[in-house]
N, C-alpha and C positions, 0 to 999 in steps of 0.2 A: 503494500499499500504506500510506503513511502517513496519507493521508487516511480509509482504512478502518479504520486503528488508532485514529486520533483518535475516530472514531466509536464503535468498540467501546469506548474507554476511556470516553467520556463517558455512553454506554448503562450499563454497570456501576456507574460512580460514581452516576448516578441511581438504579439500583436499590438500590444499597447505602444512599443517603440515606433513600429511601421506607423500605426495611426498618428503618433506625435510628428513623425517626419511628413507623412502626407498633409497634415495641418500647418505645419510650417511653410513646406513648400507651395501650398495653396495661397496661403496668404502673403509670400513673396512674390508670386505670380501676380497676384491682385495689384500689389504695390508697384510692380513693375511694368505690367503690360495694360492694366485699366485705370489705375488710379491717375496717371497722368493725364488721362483724357477728362477728368472729372475735377480738375483743378488742384490735384495734388501732386507738384512736380517732384520729378525723381532727382536725387543728387547725382546730376551727370557728371560733375568733377570728380567726385569721389570713385564713380564707376568707372571713369576712365582711368584713374589712378590704381584701381584695382585691376583694370586690364593690363595695364603696363607690369605690375607686379607678377601677375598670375600667367601672363602671356609673354610677352617680349623678354622678360628677365629669364624665363624657363628655357628659352631657345637653345642657348650653349649646351647644357647638359642634355636636353631631350635630343639635341641633333647628334650628339656623340654616341648616345645610347642606342638611338634607332640606327644610325649609320652601321654599329657592330652587329645588332641584330639582324639586319639585312645581308650582312656578310655571312653571319653564322647560318641564316637560313638558308643561302645560296651553296655553302658547302654541304650542310645536312642534305639538302634536295639532290645536289649532284652526286653524294656518295651513294645513293639509291637509283637515280636515275641512269648512273652511268651503265648499271647492270643491264638495263635494257635498251640502252643505246639512244637515249632521248634526253641528252644532257642540254641540248639545246632548249629544252623546256624549263630549263633553269630561272629564265626571265619571268616567264608566266608564274610559276610557284611563287617566287618572291613577290610580285606585284599583287596577285591576288590575296595572299596571306596577309600581307601589310595592310592593304586596302579594307579588307573585311574584318581582320580579327585584331592583329598584333600591333597595328597603327594606332587605334582606338584604347586599347586596352593599356599598352605601355605608356601612352601619353597621360590617360587617367591616373596611373600608380605614381608617375612622376609628379603630377599636380597634386596629388593626394599627399605627398610626401612634402611638398614645398608650400602649397597653399590651404589645402584642407586642414593640415595640422596649425597652420598659421591663424586661420578663422578661428577654431577652437580655443586657441591660446590667447588671441585678442579679446573675444568676448567674454572669456572666462576670467581673464585679468579685470574687465571691466565689471563683471557680476561680482567678483570678490571685493573689488573697491568701491561697490555701491554706486556706480556710474550709471547702470542699467536701471536702478532703482530710481535714481534722480532725473532720467529721462522720462520715465512712467509719471513721476511726481509733475513735472513739467506738460504732462498730456501730450508727450511726443512718442509714437510707437517705435519700439526697438527694431521691431521687423521692417518698417518702412525707413528709418533712419539709416540702420545698419546692416541688415541682411539683403534688403532689395538692391542695393548697389553691387553687392558680391554676386549675387545672383545673375544680375545682367551681364556683368564681366564674364562669368564662367560660361553662360549659355553663348556667348558671342566668340571667346578665344578659345575653348577646348576645340570645336571643330576646326578652327584656323591652325591650331597645334596639331591635329590630326592630319591635316592635308600635308604639313611642313613634315610630319613625321614620316608620311607614306613617301613623300620625295626623298627623304634622307636614307629610309630604306632600300629604296630601288637604287640610290646611287651606291650603296654599301653592297647590294647584289652585284653591281656593274663591276666592282673592282676584282670581284671571282671571275665574272663572265668575260672580261678583257683579258685576264691574265690566265685563265685556265679553260675557257669553254671557245675560244677561237671568234670572239664577238669583238666587234669594233664598238667603240663608247656609244656612237650614233646608233648602230643597229641594236645594241643592247636596250637601249631607251625606246627605240621605236617598237621593239618586240613587247616589251613592259606595258606600252601605251596600248598596242593592238589587243594585247589580252585583257584588257579591263571593260567590262560593261558599264553602263551607268548605275547599274543596281550595286555593282560592286562598290562604288564610290558612295552612294547615298545610304547603302547599309551601313559603313563605317560612321558617316557623319551623323545620322539618326542616333546611333548608338553614342556617339561624343556628347551631343546634346543631353541625352538622358543621364550619361555619367557626370556631366555638370551639374546638373539639377541634383544628382544623390550626393555628391561631393559636398556641394554648399550646404544641402539641408542637414546633412549629418555633422559636418564641423559647426555650423551654427548652433544646432539642437545640443551638442555636447558642450559648447561653450555657455549658452544661455542655462544649462541644467546643472553649471558647476557649483559645488558646496561651498561652504568657507574654509578659508586658507590657501595659502601658495600652494600646499601639496596637492589639493585637488585639482588645481589647474593642470599640473603635470599629469594626472590620471586622465582627465579630461581629453587632454592633447592625445595621449597614447590611445584612448578609447577609439577617438574620433578617426586615427589612422586605421585601426583594426576593423573597425564597422565600415568604414568608407570602402576598404579593400574586399571585405566580404560581401558587401552590398553591391558593389560594382561587378563582381563575377556573376553574383545571381541576376543583375539586371542584363549583364552580357549573354548569360545563359537563356534567359527568358526571351529576349529580342531575336538571337540566334535561331531558336525554335521557331519563333513567330514567322522569320523570313524563309525559314526552310520550309516549313508547311504552306506558306503563302507561295513559295516559287513551284511547288509541285502540284499546284491546282491548274 
């Protein structure tokens, strides 16, 4: 009975957490997409600052990681394709894998480490120092004032970063293609582009938008839920990273299954 009770408690806690995320995400979406047309302007300057921090400053590390991942994919694909005399298909394997799956996923994980944790730490510190309470005392919604700019920045920048990650992954694969698979650089890039369909690109971009929403919701919820004391800020930051990675993988699975079954109809 204790085991069953523990499972029940975990299930209820999980459903409650998802409900809190959905509520926070819906309110942030309202203040981002609807409220500006109802006389409640968005803090665009803050959103631009968040976009710079989330997107532009993430380019160096994201470029390096995705370039190497593209090279690794090419090496692993060539190892198997060589057995069938189809090493020329390396470009297709790298391009499709990066566009559909690894580009959005690796981008999300990098952004979680850089920005998702920062969201939780920032809001957690404000919560501990009672700045959130001060905003509410002045009748200023913390969601509108703090979360909505982050929400907008992530929705815009994560798809942009995903496109850049796809390009860098293809360039990483071209290093192997030119050195070992008798491609020229132009021929490799042309083969990669020719192998992609519009649905391959849109699949990754739709996932990246959903990843951005998930990362922002988790980071901000953990920050706003921080208890008293500096130690709790660290715990909220750690929990934000762990939960963001877990939920991003779950969202990735759901949308991959959705696109798979939709594509088979």
